[in-house]
DSSP file (Angstrom, degrees, kcal/mol; ACC not computed):
  #  RESIDUE AA STRUCTURE BP1 BP2  ACC     N-H-->O    O-->H-N    N-H-->O    O-->H-N    TCO  KAPPA ALPHA  PHI   PSI    X-CA   Y-CA   Z-CA
    1    1 A M     >        0   0    0      0, 0.0     4,-1.8     0, 0.0     5,-0.2   0.000 360.0 360.0 360.0 -36.5  -47.9  -73.7  -13.6
    2    2 A Y  H  >  +     0   0    0      1,-0.2     4,-1.6     2,-0.2     5,-0.1   0.876 360.0  53.9 -62.5 -38.0  -45.1  -74.0  -11.1
    3    3 A I  H  > S+     0   0    0      1,-0.2     4,-1.7     2,-0.2    -1,-0.2   0.890 106.4  51.9 -67.1 -39.3  -42.7  -74.9  -13.9
    4    4 A L  H  > S+     0   0    0      1,-0.2     4,-1.5     2,-0.2    -1,-0.2   0.911 109.1  49.7 -63.6 -41.6  -43.6  -71.8  -15.9
    5    5 A N  H  X S+     0   0    0     -4,-1.8     4,-1.3     1,-0.2    -1,-0.2   0.843 106.5  56.4 -65.8 -32.6  -43.0  -69.5  -13.0
    6    6 A Q  H  < S+     0   0    0     -4,-1.6     4,-0.3     1,-0.2    -1,-0.2   0.896 105.3  51.0 -67.5 -38.9  -39.6  -71.1  -12.3
    7    7 A R  H >< S+     0   0    0     -4,-1.7     3,-1.0     1,-0.2    -1,-0.2   0.846 105.4  56.8 -68.9 -32.0  -38.5  -70.3  -15.9
    8    8 A K  H 3< S+     0   0    0     -4,-1.5    -1,-0.2     1,-0.2    -2,-0.2   0.851 105.6  51.0 -65.0 -33.0  -39.5  -66.7  -15.5
    9    9 A N  T 3< S+     0   0    0     -4,-1.3    -1,-0.2    -3,-0.2    -2,-0.2   0.443  82.8 118.8 -87.4  -0.6  -37.3  -66.3  -12.4
   10   10 A Q    <   -     0   0    0     -3,-1.0     2,-0.3    -4,-0.3    -3,-0.0  -0.402  48.3-157.5 -68.9 144.3  -34.2  -67.7  -14.1
   11   11 A H        +     0   0    0     -2,-0.1     2,-0.3     2,-0.1    -2,-0.1  -0.874  41.3  64.1-119.7 154.2  -31.2  -65.4  -14.3
   12   12 A G  S    S-     0   0    0     -2,-0.3     2,-0.4     2,-0.0    -2,-0.0  -0.844  76.1 -63.6 132.0-168.9  -28.2  -65.5  -16.7
   13   13 A V        -     0   0    0     -2,-0.3     2,-0.1     4,-0.0    -2,-0.1  -0.947  38.8-127.7-124.6 139.4  -27.4  -65.2  -20.4
   14   14 A S     >  -     0   0    0     -2,-0.4     4,-2.0     1,-0.1     5,-0.1  -0.373  30.2-108.8 -79.6 166.1  -28.5  -67.4  -23.2
   15   15 A L  H  > S+     0   0    0      1,-0.2     4,-2.2     2,-0.2     5,-0.2   0.852 118.6  53.8 -65.0 -36.2  -26.0  -68.9  -25.6
   16   16 A V  H  > S+     0   0    0      2,-0.2     4,-2.2     1,-0.2    -1,-0.2   0.908 108.4  48.9 -65.7 -42.8  -27.1  -66.6  -28.4
   17   17 A E  H  > S+     0   0    0      2,-0.2     4,-2.3     1,-0.2    -2,-0.2   0.910 111.0  50.9 -64.6 -41.5  -26.7  -63.5  -26.3
   18   18 A L  H  X S+     0   0    0     -4,-2.0     4,-2.2     2,-0.2    -2,-0.2   0.924 110.6  47.7 -62.4 -45.6  -23.2  -64.6  -25.3
   19   19 A I  H  X S+     0   0    0     -4,-2.2     4,-2.3     1,-0.2    -1,-0.2   0.901 111.5  51.0 -63.6 -41.6  -22.1  -65.2  -28.9
   20   20 A M  H  X S+     0   0    0     -4,-2.2     4,-2.4     1,-0.2     5,-0.2   0.915 109.7  50.9 -62.1 -43.0  -23.5  -61.8  -30.0
   21   21 A F  H  X S+     0   0    0     -4,-2.3     4,-2.4     1,-0.2     5,-0.2   0.923 110.5  48.3 -61.2 -45.3  -21.6  -60.1  -27.2
   22   22 A I  H  X S+     0   0    0     -4,-2.2     4,-2.3     1,-0.2    -1,-0.2   0.903 112.1  49.4 -62.8 -42.3  -18.3  -61.8  -28.2
   23   23 A V  H  X S+     0   0    0     -4,-2.3     4,-2.3     2,-0.2    -2,-0.2   0.927 112.3  47.1 -64.2 -46.2  -18.8  -60.9  -31.9
   24   24 A I  H  X S+     0   0    0     -4,-2.4     4,-2.2     1,-0.2    -2,-0.2   0.920 113.7  46.9 -63.5 -45.8  -19.5  -57.2  -31.1
   25   25 A V  H  X S+     0   0    0     -4,-2.4     4,-2.6    -5,-0.2    -1,-0.2   0.896 112.0  51.8 -64.3 -40.3  -16.6  -56.9  -28.7
   26   26 A S  H  X S+     0   0    0     -4,-2.3     4,-2.5    -5,-0.2    -2,-0.2   0.914 109.9  47.9 -63.8 -43.1  -14.3  -58.6  -31.2
   27   27 A V  H  X S+     0   0    0     -4,-2.3     4,-2.1     2,-0.2    -1,-0.2   0.908 113.5  48.0 -64.2 -41.8  -15.3  -56.2  -34.1
   28   28 A A  H  X S+     0   0    0     -4,-2.2     4,-2.2     2,-0.2    -2,-0.2   0.927 112.9  47.8 -66.2 -43.9  -14.8  -53.2  -31.8
   29   29 A L  H  X S+     0   0    0     -4,-2.6     4,-2.4     1,-0.2    -2,-0.2   0.895 110.3  51.9 -63.9 -41.5  -11.4  -54.4  -30.6
   30   30 A A  H  X S+     0   0    0     -4,-2.5     4,-2.1     2,-0.2    -1,-0.2   0.895 109.3  51.1 -61.8 -40.8  -10.3  -55.1  -34.2
   31   31 A G  H  X S+     0   0    0     -4,-2.1     4,-2.1     2,-0.2    -2,-0.2   0.918 110.6  47.7 -62.2 -44.6  -11.3  -51.6  -35.2
   32   32 A I  H  X S+     0   0    0     -4,-2.2     4,-2.3     1,-0.2    -2,-0.2   0.913 112.2  48.9 -63.2 -43.1   -9.4  -50.0  -32.4
   33   33 A L  H  X S+     0   0    0     -4,-2.4     4,-2.2     1,-0.2    -1,-0.2   0.863 109.2  53.6 -66.7 -34.7   -6.3  -52.1  -33.2
   34   34 A L  H  X S+     0   0    0     -4,-2.1     4,-2.2     2,-0.2    -1,-0.2   0.919 109.7  47.2 -65.8 -43.2   -6.5  -51.2  -36.9
   35   35 A V  H  X S+     0   0    0     -4,-2.1     4,-2.3     1,-0.2    -2,-0.2   0.926 112.7  49.1 -63.5 -44.0   -6.6  -47.4  -36.1
   36   36 A M  H  X S+     0   0    0     -4,-2.3     4,-2.2     1,-0.2    -2,-0.2   0.891 110.6  51.3 -63.5 -39.0   -3.6  -47.8  -33.7
   37   37 A N  H  X S+     0   0    0     -4,-2.2     4,-2.3     2,-0.2    -1,-0.2   0.916 111.3  47.2 -64.0 -44.9   -1.7  -49.7  -36.4
   38   38 A Q  H  X S+     0   0    0     -4,-2.2     4,-2.1     1,-0.2    -2,-0.2   0.890 111.8  50.9 -64.5 -40.6   -2.3  -47.0  -39.0
   39   39 A T  H  X S+     0   0    0     -4,-2.3     4,-1.0     1,-0.2    -2,-0.2   0.913 113.4  43.7 -64.6 -44.5   -1.3  -44.3  -36.6
   40   40 A T  H  < S+     0   0    0     -4,-2.2     3,-0.3     1,-0.2    -2,-0.2   0.883 114.4  49.6 -70.8 -37.8    2.0  -45.9  -35.7
   41   41 A R  H  < S+     0   0    0     -4,-2.3    -1,-0.2     1,-0.2    -2,-0.2   0.886 110.8  50.0 -68.2 -37.6    2.8  -46.9  -39.2
   42   42 A G  H  < S+     0   0    0     -4,-2.1     2,-0.3    -5,-0.2    -1,-0.2   0.658  97.8  80.0 -78.0 -18.1    2.2  -43.4  -40.6
   43   43 A S  S  < S-     0   0    0     -4,-1.0     2,-0.1    -3,-0.3    -4,-0.0  -0.650  83.9-112.8 -94.6 149.4    4.2  -41.5  -38.1
   44   44 A A        -     0   0    0     -2,-0.3    -1,-0.1     1,-0.1    -2,-0.1  -0.365  50.5 -83.9 -70.3 157.5    8.0  -41.1  -38.1
   45   45 A D     >  -     0   0    0      1,-0.2     4,-1.8    -4,-0.1     3,-0.2  -0.498  41.2-155.1 -65.3 112.8    9.9  -42.8  -35.4
   46   46 A P  H  > S+     0   0    0      0, 0.0     4,-2.4     0, 0.0     5,-0.2   0.795  88.1  58.2 -65.8 -27.9    9.6  -40.3  -32.6
   47   47 A L  H  > S+     0   0    0      2,-0.2     4,-2.4     1,-0.2     5,-0.2   0.939 107.0  46.6 -67.4 -45.1   12.8  -41.5  -30.8
   48   48 A L  H  > S+     0   0    0      1,-0.2     4,-2.3    -3,-0.2    -1,-0.2   0.917 114.8  47.6 -61.8 -43.4   15.0  -40.9  -33.8
   49   49 A R  H  X S+     0   0    0     -4,-1.8     4,-2.4     2,-0.2    -1,-0.2   0.916 111.9  49.0 -65.9 -42.0   13.5  -37.4  -34.4
   50   50 A K  H  X S+     0   0    0     -4,-2.4     4,-2.4     1,-0.2    -1,-0.2   0.894 111.6  49.2 -66.0 -39.1   13.8  -36.5  -30.7
   51   51 A Q  H  X S+     0   0    0     -4,-2.4     4,-2.4     2,-0.2    -1,-0.2   0.898 111.5  49.7 -65.6 -40.2   17.5  -37.6  -30.6
   52   52 A A  H  X S+     0   0    0     -4,-2.3     4,-2.3     2,-0.2    -2,-0.2   0.902 111.9  47.6 -65.4 -41.7   18.2  -35.6  -33.8
   53   53 A I  H  X S+     0   0    0     -4,-2.4     4,-2.5     2,-0.2     5,-0.3   0.923 112.5  49.4 -64.9 -43.3   16.6  -32.5  -32.4
   54   54 A T  H  X S+     0   0    0     -4,-2.4     4,-1.9     1,-0.2    -2,-0.2   0.907 112.1  47.9 -62.5 -43.0   18.5  -32.9  -29.1
   55   55 A A  H  X S+     0   0    0     -4,-2.4     4,-2.2     2,-0.2     5,-0.2   0.906 112.2  50.1 -63.8 -42.4   21.8  -33.3  -30.9
   56   56 A A  H  X S+     0   0    0     -4,-2.3     4,-2.4     1,-0.2    -2,-0.2   0.933 113.7  43.5 -64.2 -47.0   21.2  -30.3  -33.2
   57   57 A Y  H  X S+     0   0    0     -4,-2.5     4,-2.3     2,-0.2    -1,-0.2   0.828 111.5  55.0 -70.7 -30.6   20.3  -28.0  -30.4
   58   58 A S  H  X S+     0   0    0     -4,-1.9     4,-2.0    -5,-0.3    -1,-0.2   0.936 112.1  42.5 -66.0 -45.6   23.1  -29.2  -28.2
   59   59 A L  H  X S+     0   0    0     -4,-2.2     4,-2.2     2,-0.2    -2,-0.2   0.888 112.7  54.3 -67.4 -38.8   25.7  -28.5  -31.0
   60   60 A L  H  X S+     0   0    0     -4,-2.4     4,-2.6    -5,-0.2    -2,-0.2   0.918 109.6  47.5 -61.7 -42.5   23.9  -25.1  -31.7
   61   61 A E  H  X S+     0   0    0     -4,-2.3     4,-1.5     1,-0.2    -1,-0.2   0.901 108.5  54.9 -65.8 -39.7   24.3  -24.1  -28.0
   62   62 A E  H  < S+     0   0    0     -4,-2.0     4,-0.3     1,-0.2    -1,-0.2   0.912 112.4  43.4 -57.7 -42.9   27.9  -25.2  -28.0
   63   63 A I  H >< S+     0   0    0     -4,-2.2     3,-1.7     1,-0.2    -2,-0.2   0.918 109.9  54.9 -70.8 -43.2   28.6  -22.9  -31.0
   64   64 A E  H 3< S+     0   0    0     -4,-2.6    -1,-0.2     1,-0.3    -2,-0.2   0.762 102.5  58.9 -63.3 -24.1   26.6  -20.0  -29.6
   65   65 A L  T 3< S+     0   0    0     -4,-1.5    -1,-0.3    -5,-0.2    -2,-0.2   0.540  87.7  96.6 -82.3  -6.5   28.6  -20.0  -26.4
   66   66 A Q  S <  S-     0   0    0     -3,-1.7    24,-0.2    -4,-0.3    25,-0.1  -0.362  89.5 -86.1 -77.6 162.0   31.9  -19.4  -28.2
   67   67 A D  B     -a   90   0A   0     22,-0.7    24,-2.2     1,-0.1    -1,-0.1  -0.331  27.3-141.7 -63.2 149.8   33.5  -16.0  -28.6
   68   68 A F  S    S+     0   0    0      1,-0.2    24,-0.4    22,-0.2    -1,-0.1   0.894  86.8  21.0 -79.7 -43.4   32.3  -13.9  -31.5
   69   69 A S  S    S-     0   0    0     22,-0.1    -1,-0.2    21,-0.1    22,-0.0  -0.903  99.4 -89.9-123.6 154.1   35.7  -12.5  -32.3
   70   70 A P        -     0   0    0      0, 0.0     3,-0.1     0, 0.0     2,-0.1  -0.268  38.0-113.9 -68.2 147.6   39.1  -13.9  -31.3
   71   71 A A    >   -     0   0    0      1,-0.1     3,-2.0     2,-0.0     2,-0.1  -0.390  52.2 -78.4 -68.7 155.7   40.8  -12.9  -28.1
   72   72 A S  T 3  S+     0   0    0      1,-0.3    -1,-0.1    -2,-0.1     3,-0.1  -0.360 117.9   8.3 -61.6 131.9   44.0  -10.9  -28.5
   73   73 A G  T 3  S+     0   0    0      1,-0.3    -1,-0.3    -3,-0.1     2,-0.2   0.411  95.1 137.3  81.5  -3.4   46.8  -13.2  -29.4
   74   74 A A    <   -     0   0    0     -3,-2.0     2,-0.6     1,-0.0    -1,-0.3  -0.548  47.2-140.9 -80.8 141.4   44.6  -16.2  -29.9
   75   75 A V        -     0   0    0     -2,-0.2     2,-0.4    -3,-0.1    13,-0.3  -0.895  16.5-151.4-103.1 126.2   45.2  -18.5  -32.8
   76   76 A N        +     0   0    0     -2,-0.6     2,-0.3    11,-0.1    13,-0.1  -0.788  16.3 176.7-101.7 138.5   42.1  -19.8  -34.5
   77   77 A V        -     0   0    0     11,-0.6    13,-0.2    -2,-0.4     3,-0.1  -0.962  40.3 -88.8-133.7 153.8   41.8  -23.1  -36.4
   78   78 A A        -     0   0    0     -2,-0.3     2,-0.3     1,-0.1    16,-0.2  -0.277  51.4-105.4 -58.7 145.4   38.9  -24.8  -38.0
   79   79 A V        +     0   0    0     14,-2.0     2,-0.3    16,-0.1    19,-0.2  -0.581  43.7 173.5 -78.3 131.9   37.0  -27.0  -35.7
   80   80 A T     >  -     0   0    0     -2,-0.3     4,-0.8    17,-0.1    19,-0.1  -0.833  46.9-104.9-125.7 169.5   37.4  -30.8  -36.1
   81   81 A Q  T  4 S+     0   0    0     -2,-0.3     3,-0.4    17,-0.2     4,-0.3   0.875 120.6  51.0 -60.6 -36.7   36.1  -33.6  -34.0
   82   82 A A  T  4 S+     0   0    0      1,-0.2     4,-0.3     2,-0.1     3,-0.2   0.864 119.0  33.3 -71.7 -37.6   39.6  -34.1  -32.5
   83   83 A N  T  > S+     0   0    0      1,-0.2     4,-2.2     2,-0.1    -1,-0.2   0.325  88.3 104.4-102.0   8.1   40.2  -30.4  -31.5
   84   84 A R  T  < S+     0   0    0     -4,-0.8    -1,-0.2    -3,-0.4    -2,-0.1   0.872  92.2  25.8 -59.4 -42.2   36.6  -29.6  -30.7
   85   85 A A  T  4 S+     0   0    0     -4,-0.3    -1,-0.2    -3,-0.2    -2,-0.1   0.727 125.6  46.3 -95.7 -23.6   37.0  -29.6  -26.9
   86   86 A S  T  4 S+     0   0    0     -4,-0.3    -2,-0.2     2,-0.1     2,-0.1   0.786  98.7  71.8 -94.7 -26.7   40.7  -28.9  -26.5
   87   87 A G  S  < S-     0   0    0     -4,-2.2     2,-0.5     1,-0.1   -11,-0.1  -0.443  82.2-109.8 -91.9 163.7   41.2  -25.9  -28.8
   88   88 A Y        +     0   0    0    -13,-0.3   -11,-0.6    -2,-0.1     2,-0.4  -0.785  46.1 177.6 -87.2 128.3   40.2  -22.3  -28.6
   89   89 A H        -     0   0    0     -2,-0.5   -22,-0.7   -13,-0.1     2,-0.3  -0.961  23.2-153.5-134.1 149.0   37.5  -21.5  -31.1
   90   90 A I  B >   -a   67   0A   0     -2,-0.4     3,-1.3   -13,-0.2     4,-0.5  -0.703  43.5 -95.5-109.5 171.9   35.3  -18.6  -32.2
   91   91 A I  G >  S+     0   0    0    -24,-2.2     3,-1.9     1,-0.3     4,-0.3   0.894 121.8  55.8 -57.4 -44.9   31.9  -19.0  -33.9
   92   92 A S  G >  S+     0   0    0    -24,-0.4     3,-1.3     1,-0.3    -1,-0.3   0.712  92.9  71.8 -66.8 -17.4   33.2  -18.7  -37.4
   93   93 A D  G <  S+     0   0    0     -3,-1.3   -14,-2.0     1,-0.2    -1,-0.3   0.735  91.0  61.0 -66.0 -20.4   35.7  -21.6  -36.8
   94   94 A Y  G X  S+     0   0    0     -3,-1.9     3,-2.5    -4,-0.5    -1,-0.2   0.596  73.3 118.2 -82.2 -10.8   32.6  -23.9  -36.9
   95   95 A N  T <  S+     0   0    0     -3,-1.3    28,-0.2     1,-0.3   -16,-0.1  -0.389  86.9  10.7 -60.2 124.2   31.7  -23.0  -40.4
   96   96 A G  T 3  S+     0   0    0     26,-2.1    -1,-0.3     1,-0.3    27,-0.1   0.429  90.0 150.6  86.8  -0.7   31.9  -26.2  -42.5
   97   97 A F    <   +     0   0    0     -3,-2.5    25,-2.2    25,-0.1     2,-0.3  -0.421  17.1 170.8 -64.6 136.8   32.2  -28.4  -39.4
   98   98 A S  E     -B  121   0B   0     23,-0.2     2,-0.3   -19,-0.2    23,-0.2  -0.990  12.5-172.2-144.9 153.3   30.8  -31.9  -40.0
   99   99 A T  E     -B  120   0B   0     21,-2.3    21,-2.3    -2,-0.3     2,-0.8  -0.998  22.9-139.6-147.4 141.0   30.9  -35.1  -38.1
  100  100 A S  E    S+B  119   0B   0     -2,-0.3    19,-0.2    19,-0.2    17,-0.1  -0.895  87.5  13.6 -98.5 108.3   29.9  -38.7  -38.7
  101  101 A G  E    S-     0   0B   0     17,-2.9     2,-0.6    -2,-0.8    19,-0.2   0.106  90.8 -98.4  98.3 141.3   28.4  -39.7  -35.4
  102  102 A I  E     -B  115   0B   0     13,-2.1    12,-2.0    17,-0.1    13,-1.8  -0.857  43.8-167.8 -98.2 120.5   27.5  -37.5  -32.5
  103  103 A F        -     0   0    0     -2,-0.6     2,-0.2    10,-0.2    10,-0.1  -0.770  26.4-105.5-108.1 151.6   30.2  -37.4  -29.8
  104  104 A S    >   -     0   0    0      3,-0.4     3,-0.8    -2,-0.3     6,-0.2  -0.511  24.5-131.1 -68.9 141.8   30.1  -36.0  -26.4
  105  105 A L  T 3  S+     0   0    0      1,-0.2    -1,-0.1    -2,-0.2   -20,-0.1   0.835 108.7  55.1 -63.4 -32.4   32.0  -32.7  -26.1
  106  106 A N  T 3  S+     0   0    0      1,-0.3    -1,-0.2     2,-0.1    -2,-0.0   0.678 118.9  32.0 -75.2 -16.6   33.8  -34.1  -23.0
  107  107 A D    X   +     0   0    0     -3,-0.8     3,-1.1     1,-0.1    -3,-0.4  -0.451  69.4 152.2-137.0  62.4   35.1  -37.1  -24.9
  108  108 A P  T 3  S+     0   0    0      0, 0.0    -1,-0.1     0, 0.0   -25,-0.1   0.700  73.0  50.1 -73.0 -18.8   35.6  -36.0  -28.5
  109  109 A T  T 3  S+     0   0    0    -27,-0.1   -27,-0.1   -26,-0.0   -28,-0.0   0.331  79.2 128.5-100.2   7.0   38.3  -38.6  -29.4
  110  110 A S    <   -     0   0    0     -3,-1.1    -3,-0.0    -6,-0.2     0, 0.0  -0.293  62.4-133.7 -61.3 145.5   36.4  -41.6  -28.2
  111  111 A A  S    S+     0   0    0      1,-0.1     2,-0.5     2,-0.0    -1,-0.1   0.724  91.3  63.3 -73.4 -19.7   36.2  -44.4  -30.6
  112  112 A S  S    S-     0   0    0    -11,-0.0     2,-0.1     2,-0.0    -2,-0.1  -0.926  77.2-145.0-114.4 126.3   32.5  -44.8  -29.9
  113  113 A A        -     0   0    0     -2,-0.5   -10,-0.2     1,-0.1     4,-0.1  -0.431  18.4-127.8 -78.6 155.4   30.0  -42.0  -30.6
  114  114 A V  S    S+     0   0    0    -12,-2.0   -11,-0.2     1,-0.3    -1,-0.1   0.914 112.1  19.6 -68.2 -42.7   27.0  -41.4  -28.4
  115  115 A L  E >  S-B  102   0B   0    -13,-1.8   -13,-2.1     1,-0.1     3,-1.3  -0.808  79.9-179.4-125.2  88.7   24.8  -41.5  -31.5
  116  116 A P  E 3  S+     0   0B   0      0, 0.0    -1,-0.1     0, 0.0    -2,-0.1   0.765  74.7  50.7 -67.1 -28.4   26.9  -43.4  -34.0
  117  117 A N  E 3  S+     0   0B   0    -16,-0.1     2,-0.3    -4,-0.1   -17,-0.0   0.214  91.8  93.1 -98.0  16.3   24.5  -43.4  -37.0
  118  118 A Y  E <   -     0   0B   0     -3,-1.3   -17,-2.9    29,-0.1     2,-0.4  -0.820  57.3-157.7-106.5 147.7   23.8  -39.7  -36.9
  119  119 A N  E     -BC 100 146B   0     27,-1.9    27,-3.0    -2,-0.3     2,-0.4  -0.951   5.4-164.1-124.9 147.5   25.6  -37.0  -39.0
  120  120 A A  E     -BC  99 145B   0    -21,-2.3   -21,-2.3    -2,-0.4     2,-0.3  -0.985   6.9-177.5-132.4 141.9   25.9  -33.3  -38.3
  121  121 A T  E     -BC  98 144B   0     23,-2.2    23,-2.7    -2,-0.4     2,-0.4  -0.979  10.8-153.0-135.1 151.2   26.9  -30.3  -40.4
  122  122 A V  E     - C   0 143B   0    -25,-2.2   -26,-2.1    -2,-0.3     2,-0.4  -0.971   8.2-172.7-128.7 138.1   27.3  -26.7  -39.5
  123  123 A A  E     - C   0 142B   0     19,-2.3    19,-2.9    -2,-0.4     2,-0.6  -0.997   4.4-167.2-127.3 126.6   27.0  -23.5  -41.6
  124  124 A V  E     - C   0 141B   0     -2,-0.4    17,-0.2    17,-0.2   -29,-0.1  -0.960  11.7-172.9-113.6 114.8   27.8  -20.1  -40.1
  125  125 A V  E     - C   0 140B   0     15,-2.9    15,-3.0    -2,-0.6     2,-0.1  -0.931  21.0-130.0-114.4 119.1   26.6  -17.3  -42.3
  126  126 A P  E     - C   0 139B   0      0, 0.0     2,-0.3     0, 0.0    13,-0.3  -0.382  25.9-136.7 -62.0 142.6   27.5  -13.6  -41.7
  127  127 A Q        -     0   0    0     11,-3.0     9,-2.1     1,-0.1    11,-0.5  -0.787   5.4-138.5-103.2 145.7   24.5  -11.4  -41.7
  128  128 A G  S    S-     0   0    0     -2,-0.3     2,-0.3     1,-0.3     9,-0.2   0.208  72.1 -26.8 -73.4-153.4   24.3   -7.9  -43.4
  129  129 A V  S    S-     0   0    0      6,-0.1     2,-0.4     3,-0.1    -1,-0.3  -0.489  80.5-179.8 -62.4 124.7   22.5   -5.1  -41.6
  130  130 A W  B >   -E  133   0C   0      3,-1.9     3,-2.0    -2,-0.3    -3,-0.0  -0.963  56.8 -25.7-141.0 114.3   20.0   -7.1  -39.5
  131  131 A N  T 3  S-     0   0    0     -2,-0.4     3,-0.1     1,-0.3    -1,-0.1   0.860 126.8 -47.4  51.0  41.0   17.4   -5.6  -37.1
  132  132 A G  T 3  S+     0   0    0      1,-0.3     2,-0.4     0, 0.0    -1,-0.3   0.520 109.6 128.0  81.3   4.4   19.5   -2.5  -36.6
  133  133 A I  B <   -E  130   0C   0     -3,-2.0    -3,-1.9    -5,-0.1    -1,-0.3  -0.808  65.8-107.4 -96.3 134.4   22.7   -4.4  -36.1
  134  134 A A    >   -     0   0    0     -2,-0.4     3,-1.9    -5,-0.2     4,-0.1  -0.159  43.4 -87.7 -59.8 151.0   25.7   -3.4  -38.2
  135  135 A A  T 3  S+     0   0    0      1,-0.3    -7,-0.2     2,-0.1    -1,-0.1  -0.313 115.4  23.3 -58.9 138.2   26.8   -5.6  -41.0
  136  136 A G  T 3  S+     0   0    0     -9,-2.1    -1,-0.3     2,-0.3    -8,-0.1   0.426  99.4  94.0  84.3  -1.9   29.3   -8.2  -39.9
  137  137 A S  S <  S+     0   0    0     -3,-1.9    24,-2.6   -10,-0.3     2,-0.3   0.305  82.8  47.8-104.1   8.9   28.1   -8.0  -36.2
  138  138 A A  E     - D   0 160B   0    -11,-0.5   -11,-3.0    22,-0.3     2,-0.3  -0.995  62.0-167.2-146.8 147.3   25.7  -10.9  -36.5
  139  139 A V  E     -CD 126 159B   0     20,-2.5    20,-2.1    -2,-0.3     2,-0.5  -0.967  17.6-136.0-133.1 152.3   25.8  -14.5  -37.8
  140  140 A Q  E     -CD 125 158B   0    -15,-3.0   -15,-2.9    -2,-0.3     2,-0.5  -0.934  20.5-157.5-104.7 129.6   23.2  -17.1  -38.6
  141  141 A I  E     -CD 124 157B   0     16,-3.3    16,-2.5    -2,-0.5     2,-0.5  -0.937   7.9-171.9-112.5 122.4   24.1  -20.6  -37.4
  142  142 A D  E     -CD 123 156B   0    -19,-2.9   -19,-2.3    -2,-0.5     2,-0.6  -0.966   1.2-172.5-116.2 119.5   22.5  -23.6  -39.0
  143  143 A V  E     -CD 122 155B   0     12,-2.9    12,-2.8    -2,-0.5     2,-0.5  -0.956   5.7-168.4-112.1 118.7   23.1  -27.0  -37.5
  144  144 A T  E     -CD 121 154B   0    -23,-2.7   -23,-2.2    -2,-0.6     2,-0.5  -0.930   2.7-172.1-112.0 125.4   21.7  -29.9  -39.6
  145  145 A V  E     -CD 120 153B   0      8,-3.0     8,-2.7    -2,-0.5     2,-0.5  -0.958   8.4-155.6-116.2 131.5   21.6  -33.4  -38.1
  146  146 A T  E     -CD 119 152B   0    -27,-3.0   -27,-1.9    -2,-0.5     6,-0.2  -0.935  11.4-146.2-109.2 124.0   20.6  -36.4  -40.2
  147  147 A A    >   -     0   0    0      4,-3.4     3,-2.0    -2,-0.5   -29,-0.1  -0.303  33.7 -94.3 -80.2 167.6   19.2  -39.4  -38.4
  148  148 A P  T 3  S+     0   0    0      0, 0.0    -1,-0.1     0, 0.0   -30,-0.1   0.802 123.0  49.8 -55.1 -34.1   19.8  -43.0  -39.5
  149  149 A Q  T 3  S-     0   0    0      2,-0.1     3,-0.1     1,-0.0    -2,-0.0   0.203 126.4 -94.1 -95.1  19.0   16.6  -43.3  -41.6
  150  150 A G  S <  S+     0   0    0     -3,-2.0     2,-0.3     1,-0.3    -1,-0.0   0.443  73.9 150.1  89.1   0.4   17.3  -40.1  -43.5
  151  151 A L        -     0   0    0     -5,-0.1    -4,-3.4     1,-0.0     2,-0.4  -0.528  32.1-154.8 -67.5 127.9   15.3  -37.8  -41.3
  152  152 A T  E     -D  146   0B   0     -2,-0.3     2,-0.4    -6,-0.2    -6,-0.2  -0.919  13.3-174.8-113.0 131.7   16.9  -34.3  -41.3
  153  153 A V  E     -D  145   0B   0     -8,-2.7    -8,-3.0    -2,-0.4     2,-0.5  -0.988   5.2-163.7-124.3 132.1   16.5  -31.7  -38.6
  154  154 A T  E     -D  144   0B   0     -2,-0.4     2,-0.5   -10,-0.2   -10,-0.2  -0.973   2.0-165.5-120.5 126.9   17.9  -28.2  -38.8
  155  155 A A  E     -D  143   0B   0    -12,-2.8   -12,-2.9    -2,-0.5     2,-0.4  -0.937  11.5-164.2-107.6 129.1   18.3  -26.0  -35.8
  156  156 A T  E     +D  142   0B   0     -2,-0.5     2,-0.3   -14,-0.2   -14,-0.2  -0.938  13.6 165.9-119.7 135.0   18.9  -22.3  -36.5
  157  157 A G  E     -D  141   0B   0    -16,-2.5   -16,-3.3    -2,-0.4     2,-0.4  -0.925  22.8-139.4-139.5 165.7   20.2  -19.7  -34.2
  158  158 A Y  E     -D  140   0B   0     -2,-0.3     2,-0.4   -18,-0.2   -18,-0.2  -0.961  13.1-170.7-127.8 145.6   21.6  -16.1  -34.4
  159  159 A R  E     -D  139   0B   0    -20,-2.1   -20,-2.5    -2,-0.4     2,-0.3  -1.000   4.9-161.0-137.9 138.2   24.5  -14.6  -32.5
  160  160 A T  E     -D  138   0B   0     -2,-0.4     2,-1.6   -22,-0.2   -22,-0.3  -0.744  31.6-108.3-114.3 163.7   25.6  -11.0  -32.3
  161  161 A N        +     0   0    0    -24,-2.6     2,-0.3    -2,-0.3   -23,-0.1  -0.632  52.7 169.8 -90.2  79.7   28.9   -9.4  -31.3
  162  162 A Y              0   0    0     -2,-1.6   -94,-0.2     1,-0.1     0, 0.0  -0.646 360.0 360.0 -92.9 149.7   27.7   -7.9  -28.1
  163  163 A K              0   0    0     -2,-0.3    -1,-0.1     0, 0.0    -2,-0.0   0.321 360.0 360.0-135.6 360.0   30.1   -6.4  -25.6
């Protein structure tokens, strides 16, 4: 009788219970890892997309900050990577601008781009009568950046000839 009571008071886990616990935890962990793998594989690389968006909006802001019409006596030339920071430009000078590699505005002639495998193109389209603004007094600016894996991001902005 003493031996039976001793077995009742034993604490711990049997071998069968331990194996069942390991199997259940393994199946649950495998399921979670499978879901995480599918989620990561199905999504675009967020770093490439974020860099493309940042480059597009940076170039868009650079263009929007230019003069709408030329200052008196100013000579306008089309924007190139070499004259981007040094020359005087108005918004329409950026129409057709393209670059292979994203360069810093402060260092446009550097041999190494900040984002070497990205490409950017710019289209500046004059708007007709637009929201009560006279024709020719507003432009739509489209900056398209292509990331290394073919991901394309377009940033669109508008600029008016305000005085």
